[in-house]
C-alpha positions as semicolon CSV with decimal commas, in nm:
position;residue;x (nm);y (nm);z (nm)
1;M;0,122;1,563;-0,896
2;R;0,333;1,264;-0,861
3;K;0,357;1,082;-1,160
4;I;0,279;0,737;-1,175
5;L;0,562;0,565;-1,169
6;P;0,694;0,209;-1,358
7;A;0,737;0,034;-1,003
8;A;0,376;0,133;-0,944
9;M;0,213;0,004;-1,252
10;S;0,400;-0,320;-1,183
11;L;0,105;-0,321;-0,915
12;A;-0,153;-0,414;-1,161
13;V;0,038;-0,757;-1,187
14;L;0,073;-0,823;-0,872
15;W;-0,245;-0,941;-0,745
16;G;-0,148;-1,323;-0,534
17;A;0,208;-1,336;-0,713
18;S;0,496;-1,393;-0,456
19;T;0,865;-1,364;-0,572
20;G;1,106;-1,644;-0,408
21;T;1,072;-1,964;-0,314
22;A;0,714;-2,087;-0,340
23;H;0,644;-2,120;0,042
24;A;0,966;-1,950;0,192
25;S;0,832;-1,724;0,503
26;F;0,956;-1,425;0,652
27;S;0,877;-1,109;0,891
28;S;0,960;-0,735;0,803
29;S;0,803;-0,422;0,904
30;T;0,931;-0,058;0,792
31;S;0,742;0,337;0,889
32;G;0,714;0,654;0,778
33;S;0,533;0,963;0,693
34;C;0,456;1,193;0,443
35;S;0,247;1,501;0,320
36;E;0,206;1,654;-0,059
37;T;-0,091;1,796;-0,239
38;L;-0,156;1,576;-0,533
39;D;-0,358;1,734;-0,876
40;D;-0,756;1,591;-0,878
41;W;-0,704;1,491;-0,514
42;G;-0,597;1,766;-0,289
43;Y;-0,397;1,776;0,022
44;F;-0,357;1,457;0,281
45;Y;-0,096;1,329;0,531
46;A;0,008;0,933;0,555
47;Y;0,211;0,781;0,891
48;T;0,182;0,420;0,841
49;Y;0,390;0,156;1,046
50;Q;0,298;-0,222;0,932
51;Y;0,467;-0,573;1,009
52;A;0,374;-0,879;0,871
53;Y;0,492;-1,223;0,918
54;V;0,456;-1,381;0,528
55;D;0,448;-1,740;0,434
56;G;0,437;-1,851;0,041
57;G;0,336;-1,511;-0,009
58;V;0,026;-1,492;0,241
59;I;0,030;-1,237;0,515
60;E;-0,035;-1,509;0,808
61;S;0,053;-1,225;1,055
62;E;-0,005;-0,856;1,131
63;S;0,021;-0,545;1,311
64;H;-0,044;-0,200;1,183
65;S;-0,090;0,158;1,351
66;F;-0,255;0,401;1,066
67;S;-0,285;0,799;1,097
68;F;-0,434;0,990;0,802
69;S;-0,588;1,303;0,685
70;G;-0,693;1,461;0,365
71;F;-0,844;1,315;0,119
72;L;-0,706;0,973;0,294
73;D;-0,899;1,059;0,616
74;G;-1,081;0,741;0,739
75;G;-0,833;0,499;0,580
76;E;-0,705;0,383;0,937
77;T;-1,052;0,169;0,990
78;A;-0,919;-0,002;0,602
79;T;-0,989;-0,387;0,561
80;L;-0,652;-0,589;0,467
81;L;-0,716;-0,732;0,180
82;R;-0,393;-0,986;0,061
83;S;-0,012;-0,917;0,017
84;A;0,175;-0,816;-0,312
85;D;0,471;-0,907;-0,446
86;N;0,602;-0,979;-0,067
87;K;0,630;-0,626;-0,045
88;W;0,280;-0,480;0,065
89;A;0,018;-0,517;0,271
90;I;-0,335;-0,444;0,035
91;Y;-0,599;-0,302;0,239
92;R;-0,942;-0,167;0,079
93;A;-1,142;0,218;0,239
94;G;-1,396;0,293;0,087
95;V;-1,333;0,300;-0,300
96;L;-0,966;0,346;-0,246
97;E;-0,694;0,034;-0,212
98;L;-0,390;0,151;-0,009
99;A;-0,050;-0,081;-0,087
100;V;0,115;-0,026;0,257
101;P;0,484;-0,115;0,274
102;Y;0,652;-0,379;0,514
103;I;0,972;-0,336;0,335
104;S;1,155;-0,055;0,338
105;G;1,209;0,118;0,014
106;A;0,855;-0,032;-0,111
107;G;0,686;0,274;-0,073
108;L;0,278;0,352;0,003
109;Y;0,069;0,377;-0,271
110;M;-0,308;0,449;-0,351
111;R;-0,546;0,381;-0,634
112;D;-0,947;0,437;-0,703
113;V;-1,124;0,147;-0,763
114;G;-1,437;0,303;-0,795
115;G;-1,416;0,631;-0,983
116;P;-1,231;0,793;-1,294
117;V;-0,922;0,702;-1,233
118;A;-0,987;0,369;-1,099
119;G;-0,679;0,094;-1,141
120;E;-0,379;0,353;-1,175
121;W;-0,174;0,296;-0,901
122;I;-0,034;0,632;-0,776
123;Q;0,264;0,656;-0,544
124;L;0,228;0,886;-0,196
125;C;0,552;0,765;-0,060
126;D;0,854;0,710;-0,110
127;Y;0,923;0,533;0,229
């Protein structure tokens, strides 16, 4: 099982936070895929492409393509919630939140918001 990384823990305090200039705008995109079997979760496969135009820490425009299987199956229909730390688009699919990167190297994370391990961000991929 992948360990919860310190960087993942920082996601917990990022709700609505942004870095840099208060009204800075930029666009970025990244994509990647990975698969693994996690203890307590089982197998997953994830492919994500995420583009975002961000203005003042808010995603003003975005485009994405997702393909998930295993315990992430159905995540393709996730709803965009917000931006986090000018690196991730946060989506909700059922009881899972996904932090999908639009900055290369930020990594793909997930957390259970409705189960026994609620609140803990887990790194799924490191792209």
